[in-house]
Structure formats: structure tokens, C-alpha cells
Steps between C-alpha positions, in 0.01 A plus 500: 500500500425578135413864433269596202699810405836310498336237286362758253851639455648153446248426227601811308869438528571255222749487216307660218767451237520131582123469482490665157788299357364173636145566375619602154730198464235260620246640240765466223584141593139396531400634160808359334457152640122484431550630149222755525527829310278750671398604852139600566425708805186663622601859562269666752676818591579367846842457656533122466422472128694816429819376658460148340443668160816711521707201602358303211606760249844512649529119483341429163496825312179699428438320173427174697266651761132542452321732744129415521262757652178346619280766658145450633276791443367509856806386693804649326578869567603701196835599654601136535464443125683835434788391722520157335481643149764769565742249665463258204564770244796633703665163464423466128207260534170566323241360745210291402167600663223247559183637679372213708166637641285332233681171550457492870145631490407218257650235737319657792164509320530144384549355852298734712177374635213720631518342843876524531676817377866496422679687782784747443773252598378239252468753228850633589637152453321474166679825396843367610451166322373665185817697482703184525301332223583796276865495582531128436304529172732763375810309620374180335466680168849650500720232661522689828497462876275678740699702757330554833560792734402366840751591777605293801257679733203412278614148453550437870162661591318319223397847383450401140234323301564129449527442124468878453796725571652202681519317163827567317801327352751699693489745800805721475435698820353211701785515748473867573262639764263781399705753697817390314325525166414862571861568599621330181248696292641830627855371443409416144370850440129425471269804512416599858133469441549128427741446788277665756168377361300300755485135415168374363389192301222721361246222520218719630441875542734673747679175563819551710726220599598631838138562603416145415813359674451707812858644518749691297742303282787638706360325811397192307846458343672550834289218653562269196868582504533384859314181428655411160843661481597493868321180562375612839254290689126571500520613861784742418309638199183541710694708750644758255524831677310786357219312321169381619489121556165476314669632189781247524260216553295614193814495290610154621148367448504622140835335434388157623144511361632579147754220473275321250553795259878433497478127415381274225148375562478236770539147370426209748795259490408150375797350320808353671711690252526874451196733510495831314547792731601277797789280406557570126632836401730581201684817425302766323766505229669182377687375197189338375313827455 
């Protein structure tokens, strides 16, 4: 029978040097083949964007990385921006700060009706999507790519905003679980306050990822690891020793309910030939680009 503590240990035991080398080389190849000059990343002061940022500077050089700070006056703690600013400066990057409160409030005011107020989740998604608009606008101006910082845990859970933080040209740490990103952050020498900082999308006041998800990332990652990496059956995963079955069911439900976020929009198949997203897929990089 699978044991939660053994699974936690297995998640953390990965080849950190290989992960670093593979990600750095993948970034270099992708930028070289697409012909883009700069990388634009939203730097939040959290572990995911911080690790991604450091790997970007290693891969491309700090002169080709733009760190964009996009605080919201009501949602973003001051220490997050201080952590992001200090990290960027440490690696020789002068960050660009864009305060987004006025932008998101304008959108909210323009669509809100008296009989139906915008709830916190909807407004949180407006915040996430506004940030992605800013990143792409800057990237468009300067021949750049938008680099996302979602990790494997978030991608599998669907714990990201569709066309918000889920919108990016490349996701360098998308095959690392949250727990592994923290381990890698410590290995890279990131400040302890960033490595140990509780994960939060900061989309509403006091927003904590693990509170919303209903379990710690260590437990979540262990469950996902058993399902994805060990390819164990649903029955085996549901019987993991040392974790409540309701927690496991909640995680599995999130994975399957969020599949639409990981795919191109659904297209009903009509033609006898190839249909985009179903039969017809070409490499992201080809000799014609």
C-alpha cells in the first residue's frame, strides 16, 4: 500500500542539477529558435516566479530579462514587492513596476451592475488577466516572449487563471511540483524568506493557496506523484496510507475538472481531414518560423 510519508520523500528526491541544466538549455533553445530577444516575467516575490527568474538570468543573461512587478494596492503585501525588487537587483535586473489597481478597478466598475456585484473570485481573475495583458503588451513592444511561472502542481490542479497566469509562451518549471520548486529554490541560494513563504496568488485579501486547496502542497504533491509519476490506479491512490480519503478525492476531482484549462478550446469535429487540436498538431518550433 502507498504511504503518504514515503511519497513525500520521493517527491523531494530528484536530480536538482539535471533539472537546472535541462531547464536552462530548454530556455536557450526556445529563444534561439523563435528569434525573440527578451524574456518578460511577472516577478511576485513568491517561490515560483523567483526560481523561474533566476533560471532565466542564467540561461539568457540579465540583459535579456525584464522583471515586471505588478502590485495591487489592496492585495499585494509590501514585503512581496520588497522581496521581488531585491531579488531582481541582486541579479542585475532593474525591475519595471506597474501598479494595476486602477486598471482592475476600471474593468470592475465598467461591468458591475447594481443587482449583481462582482465577487472576489471574479475580481481575482480580472487581476490575473490584467497582469497578463501588461506582460504581453510589453513583450510585443520589445520583441519578447512572456515567461510563465506555473509549476506542475498548479497545472495539474487547474490552480491558475485561464488566460491569466496560465497564459504564457513558455513554462520553464511546468514539470516540477511545488515541493520540488521549493527544494530547487533553496539549492539555488534564494533567500529563506522567499523559499519558506506560503504560496498565494494574492487575488484577494489573506489569500492562501493551501487554505483554498484544503491540504498542504506536500500532501497534494505526494498524491499527484502517485497518480502521474508512478501511474498508480485510482483505487491505489484513494487508499494512500496516512491521508484522509476526502482529501485525495478532492485533489483527483480538481485534476479532472480542470482538464479544459490544459487544452486548446474545444472544437467540434466536422471535416473528414484534420481538425486543430484533435488531429492536427505541429511542433512549436519548426524551420518555417
